[in-house]
C-alpha positions in Angstrom: 222.4 59.9 -169.0 223.2 62.7 -167.0 219.6 63.2 -166.3 219.3 59.8 -164.9 222.3 60.3 -162.7 220.4 63.0 -161.0 217.4 60.8 -160.5 219.4 57.8 -159.4 221.5 59.7 -157.0 218.5 61.5 -155.5 216.6 58.2 -155.4 219.5 56.3 -153.8 219.9 59.0 -151.3 216.2 59.0 -150.6 216.4 55.2 -150.2 219.3 55.4 -147.8 217.5 58.2 -146.0 214.4 56.2 -145.7 216.3 53.1 -144.6 218.1 55.1 -141.9 215.0 57.1 -141.1 212.9 54.0 -140.6 215.5 52.1 -138.6 216.1 55.2 -136.4 212.4 55.9 -136.3 211.8 52.6 -134.5 214.5 53.5 -132.0 213.2 57.0 -131.7 209.7 55.7 -131.1 211.0 53.2 -128.5 213.0 56.1 -126.9 209.9 58.3 -127.0 207.8 55.5 -125.4 210.4 55.0 -122.8 210.6 58.8 -122.2 206.8 59.0 -122.1 206.7 56.0 -119.7 209.4 57.6 -117.6 207.5 61.0 -117.6 204.3 59.2 -116.8 206.0 57.3 -114.0 207.6 60.6 -112.7 204.2 62.2 -112.9 202.6 59.3 -111.0 205.4 59.5 -108.4 205.0 63.2 -108.3 201.3 62.8 -107.9 201.7 60.1 -105.3 204.3 62.3 -103.5 202.0 65.3 -103.8 199.1 63.2 -102.5 201.3 61.9 -99.6 202.5 65.5 -98.9 199.0 66.8 -99.0 197.9 64.0 -96.6 200.9 64.8 -94.4 200.1 68.5 -94.6 196.4 67.9 -93.8 197.5 65.7 -90.9 199.9 68.3 -89.7 197.4 71.1 -90.2 194.7 69.1 -88.4 197.2 68.3 -85.6 198.1 72.0 -85.4 194.4 73.0 -85.5 193.7 70.5 -82.7 196.6 71.8 -80.7 195.6 75.4 -81.3 192.0 74.6 -80.4 193.2 72.9 -77.2 195.4 75.9 -76.4 192.4 78.2 -77.1 190.2 76.1 -75.0 192.8 76.1 -72.2 193.2 79.9 -72.5 189.4 80.3 -72.5 189.1 78.0 -69.5 191.8 80.0 -67.7 190.1 83.2 -68.6 186.8 81.8 -67.5 188.4 80.7 -64.2 190.0 84.1 -63.6 186.7 85.8 -64.6 184.8 83.5 -62.2 187.3 84.1 -59.4 187.2 87.8 -59.9 183.4 87.7 -60.1 183.3 85.7 -56.9 185.8 88.1 -55.2 183.7 91.1 -56.3 180.5 89.4 -55.2 182.0 88.5 -51.8 183.2 92.1 -51.4 179.8 93.4 -52.5 178.1 91.1 -50.0 180.4 92.1 -47.2 179.9 95.8 -48.0 176.1 95.3 -48.1 176.3 93.4 -44.8 178.4 96.2 -43.3 175.9 98.7 -44.8 172.9 96.8 -43.3 174.7 96.6 -39.9 175.5 100.3 -40.1 171.9 101.1 -41.1 170.6 99.0 -38.2 173.1 100.7 -35.8 172.0 104.1 -37.2 168.4 103.3 -36.7 169.1 102.1 -33.2 171.1 105.3 -32.5 168.4 107.4 -34.0 165.8 105.7 -31.7 168.1 106.2 -28.8 168.7 109.8 -29.7 165.0 110.4 -30.1 164.4 108.8 -26.7 167.2 110.9 -25.1 165.8 114.1 -26.7 162.3 113.2 -25.4 163.8 112.6 -21.9 165.8 115.8 -22.1 162.7 117.7 -23.2 160.7 116.0 -20.4 163.3 116.9 -17.9 163.6 120.4 -19.3 159.9 120.8 -19.0 159.9 119.3 -15.5 162.8 121.7 -14.6 160.9 124.6 -16.1 157.8 123.6 -14.2 159.8 123.3 -11.0 161.4 126.6 -11.6 158.0 128.1 -12.4 156.6 126.7 -9.1 159.7 128.0 -7.2 159.3 131.4 -8.7 155.5 131.3 -8.0 156.3 130.3 -4.5 158.8 133.1 -4.1 156.3 135.6 -5.6 153.6 134.3 -3.2 156.1 134.4 -0.3 157.0 138.0 -1.2 153.3 138.8 -1.6 152.7 137.2 1.7 155.5 139.2 3.3 154.2 142.4 1.8 150.8 141.5 3.1 152.2 140.8 6.5 154.1 144.1 6.4 151.0 145.9 5.3 148.9 144.3 8.0 151.6 145.0 10.5 151.7 148.6 9.5 148.0 148.8 9.5 147.8 147.3 13.0 150.6 149.6 14.1 148.7 152.6 12.7 145.5 151.5 14.3 147.3 150.8 17.5 149.0 154.2 17.3 145.6 155.8 16.7 143.9 153.8 19.4 143.6 155.3 22.9 144.5 152.1 24.5 147.8 152.1 23.2 148.5 155.7 24.4 150.5 156.1 27.4 148.6 157.6 30.2 149.6 161.0 31.2 152.2 160.9 33.8 150.7 161.1 37.2 152.4 163.6 39.3 154.1 162.0 42.1 152.2 162.3 45.2 153.7 164.1 48.0 155.5 162.1 50.3 153.5 161.3 53.2 
């Protein structure tokens, strides 16, 4: 009987175990379903929260991107305005410098023409002065030549006269005695 005691005790314990196991198994399955349901609900909530966060992040990122794009556009517009202002200023200065250059060029041309005219007038006056000096010198030379000719002729006449008998003084006549 001892053998049966082993079988009965083991069988009764197995029956108690099965009874407890099966009753606890239903509760464990229910708890497991509840835990799975809670986990699924948490996952859904996490997924919904993640989706909402992603939407919020996308909205924020889009808002920041739009703001950044607007700031970039404003900076670009400001740069463009500064660039245009500087370009206009440089163009105005260039145009003013070109106008001054053209004016100076015209003035230089006018002055060169005036200088050329003055040089021609000076040359003409110099030539006229030279011609006048030349005529004066020629007249002086002719006058001197004429004076020399007059002197020569005068000397020639004086020599002829000295040689001529008409120009000799007659011999002095002795004074006739007083009567």
